C-alpha positions in Angstrom: 96.6 -79.8 -55.0 96.0 -80.8 -58.8 97.7 -79.5 -61.4 97.6 -80.4 -65.1 100.8 -82.7 -66.7 101.6 -80.2 -69.6 102.1 -77.4 -66.6 104.2 -79.6 -64.6 106.8 -76.6 -64.3 105.0 -74.9 -62.4 105.3 -76.6 -59.7 108.9 -73.9 -58.8 110.4 -75.3 -55.8 110.4 -79.1 -53.8 109.8 -82.7 -54.7 107.1 -83.8 -56.8 106.4 -85.8 -54.2 106.4 -83.7 -51.2 103.3 -84.6 -48.5 102.9 -80.6 -48.4 101.8 -78.1 -50.9 102.4 -74.6 -51.2 99.8 -72.6 -54.0 100.6 -69.6 -54.6 98.7 -67.5 -56.7 101.0 -64.1 -58.6 99.9 -61.8 -61.4 103.5 -61.2 -63.3 102.9 -57.1 -63.3 101.8 -57.2 -59.4 104.3 -55.6 -57.2 103.3 -58.0 -54.1 103.5 -60.8 -56.1 107.2 -60.0 -57.4 107.8 -59.2 -53.9 106.6 -62.9 -53.3 107.9 -64.5 -56.0 111.8 -63.2 -55.3 111.3 -64.2 -52.0 110.0 -67.8 -52.5 113.8 -67.8 -54.8 116.0 -65.8 -51.7 114.1 -67.6 -49.0 112.2 -71.0 -49.8 114.2 -72.0 -52.3 117.2 -73.2 -50.4 115.0 -74.6 -47.6 113.1 -77.2 -49.7 116.2 -78.0 -52.0 118.2 -81.3 -50.7 119.9 -80.8 -47.4 117.5 -78.1 -46.9 115.3 -78.0 -43.7 112.5 -79.0 -45.4 113.8 -80.8 -48.2 111.2 -83.8 -49.6 108.3 -82.6 -46.9 107.1 -79.1 -49.0 106.4 -78.4 -52.6 105.5 -74.9 -54.7 103.0 -74.3 -57.3 103.2 -71.2 -58.7 99.4 -70.6 -59.9 99.2 -67.5 -62.9 96.2 -65.1 -62.0 96.0 -62.4 -64.3 94.3 -59.4 -63.3 91.7 -57.9 -65.4 93.0 -54.3 -64.0 96.4 -54.8 -65.5 96.2 -54.2 -68.6 99.0 -55.9 -70.1 98.5 -59.5 -67.7 97.0 -61.8 -69.9 100.2 -61.0 -72.4 102.8 -61.5 -69.9 101.0 -64.5 -68.7 100.9 -65.8 -72.0 104.6 -64.8 -72.8 105.3 -67.5 -70.0 103.6 -70.2 -71.0 104.9 -69.8 -73.8 108.8 -70.5 -72.5 106.8 -73.2 -70.1 106.1 -74.9 -73.5 109.5 -74.6 -75.4 111.6 -75.2 -72.3 109.8 -76.6 -69.1 112.9 -76.0 -67.2 112.8 -72.7 -67.9 109.6 -71.7 -66.4 110.5 -70.9 -63.0 113.7 -68.9 -64.7 111.9 -66.6 -66.9 109.1 -66.0 -64.3 111.8 -64.1 -61.5 112.9 -62.2 -65.1 109.5 -61.4 -65.4 109.3 -59.8 -61.9 112.8 -58.5 -62.1 111.1 -57.0 -65.3 107.5 -56.3 -64.6 107.6 -52.5 -64.8 108.4 -52.4 -68.1 104.8 -53.8 -68.9 102.9 -51.4 -66.2 100.3 -49.5 -67.9 101.8 -46.4 -68.5 105.0 -48.0 -70.6 102.8 -50.4 -72.5 99.9 -47.7 -73.3 101.7 -46.3 -77.0 102.4 -49.8 -78.0 100.6 -52.4 -79.7 99.4 -56.0 -78.8 102.2 -56.9 -81.4 105.3 -55.2 -80.3 104.4 -56.0 -76.4 104.5 -60.2 -77.9 107.7 -59.1 -79.0 109.3 -57.6 -76.1 108.3 -60.2 -74.2 109.9 -62.7 -76.8 112.8 -60.9 -76.8 113.5 -61.1 -72.9 112.8 -64.9 -73.0 115.3 -65.2 -75.8 117.7 -64.1 -73.2 116.8 -66.9 -70.5 116.1 -69.8 -73.2 118.9 -71.6 -74.7 118.8 -71.3 -78.2 119.0 -66.7 -77.8 117.2 -65.7 -81.0 116.3 -68.9 -81.9 114.3 -69.9 -78.6 112.9 -66.1 -79.0 111.1 -67.3 -82.3 109.7 -70.3 -81.5 108.0 -67.8 -78.4 106.6 -65.7 -80.8 105.2 -68.9 -83.2 103.2 -69.8 -79.8 101.8 -66.6 -79.3 101.1 -65.8 -82.9 97.0 -65.5 -83.4 95.4 -68.8 -84.4 93.9 -68.2 -88.1 89.8 -67.5 -86.5 88.8 -64.3 -85.4 88.6 -64.3 -81.8 90.7 -68.3 -81.4 93.7 -66.6 -79.3 96.7 -68.6 -79.3 98.5 -72.1 -78.7 98.9 -71.1 -74.8 95.3 -69.7 -74.7 94.1 -73.1 -73.0 96.8 -73.1 -70.9 95.7 -69.9 -69.5 92.4 -71.1 -69.5 93.1 -73.8 -67.0 95.2 -71.7 -64.7 92.3 -68.7 -64.8 90.1 -71.3 -64.1 91.3 -73.1 -61.4 92.2 -69.9 -59.4 88.0 -68.8 -59.7 87.0 -72.0 -58.9 89.0 -71.5 -56.0 87.7 -67.9 -55.6 91.1 -66.6 -56.0 90.8 -62.7 -55.6 93.8 -61.4 -55.2 97.2 -61.3 -56.0 99.6 -63.0 -54.1 97.2 -65.6 -52.3 98.4 -68.1 -50.6 97.2 -71.6 -49.8 98.7 -74.7 -47.7 97.2 -77.9 -48.5 94.6 -76.6 -50.1 93.9 -73.9 -47.5 93.9 -70.0 -47.5 96.5 -68.8 -44.9 96.0 -64.9 -44.8 98.6 -64.5 -42.8 101.3 -65.3 -45.6 102.4 -61.8 -46.5 104.6 -60.8 -49.4 107.6 -59.1 -47.0 107.9 -62.9 -45.4 111.6 -62.8 -44.6 113.7 -66.0 -43.2 112.4 -65.8 -39.8 108.6 -65.8 -41.4 109.0 -68.0 -43.8 110.7 -70.4 -41.6 108.2 -69.6 -38.2 105.0 -70.6 -40.6 106.8 -74.0 -41.6 107.9 -75.1 -38.7 104.2 -75.0 -37.2 103.1 -76.7 -40.8 104.7 -79.3 -41.5 103.9 -81.9 -40.0 105.2 -85.0 -42.2 
């Protein structure tokens, strides 16, 4: 499916010109999204990498789907998009770090923190992934700084809007949701391991 050129780094696995597309809609503070994302990295990545069984046949796009019942979700997704701006190659590694640290951004651990404090923590985490460390974290902080207008958002607000609008127009309700070549695949589970993913790909890959 289509992907805005400036967000090309959301294509996280596989060759850009692969004929099949797996769209995975996730929320960084959703436990089930974390399960599927970590399995994408551990199970699917080797299958789609050069020399893998499905190299050149399937690409995976990570679609950001912040859900309003997770109070800090918007802030976490903005941080990921800021990292994408600073260093597109580190978007997926930072996404994995967010999933590994997601409990720190659940409702209870963040209930007494200000928005500014949460953004500072996210920028600090970004600095552990990005080359440049503290200097790169400062770049993330700059992108997450509110605009001068009272309700203008941040430098990555439009990138977040793109992801939200894409999910809404495709009727995505829960995370994770997986699409194969544009069609929802309700049978895909966040707990799938190598046998289930291998069976799925063996059935679906036709090119």
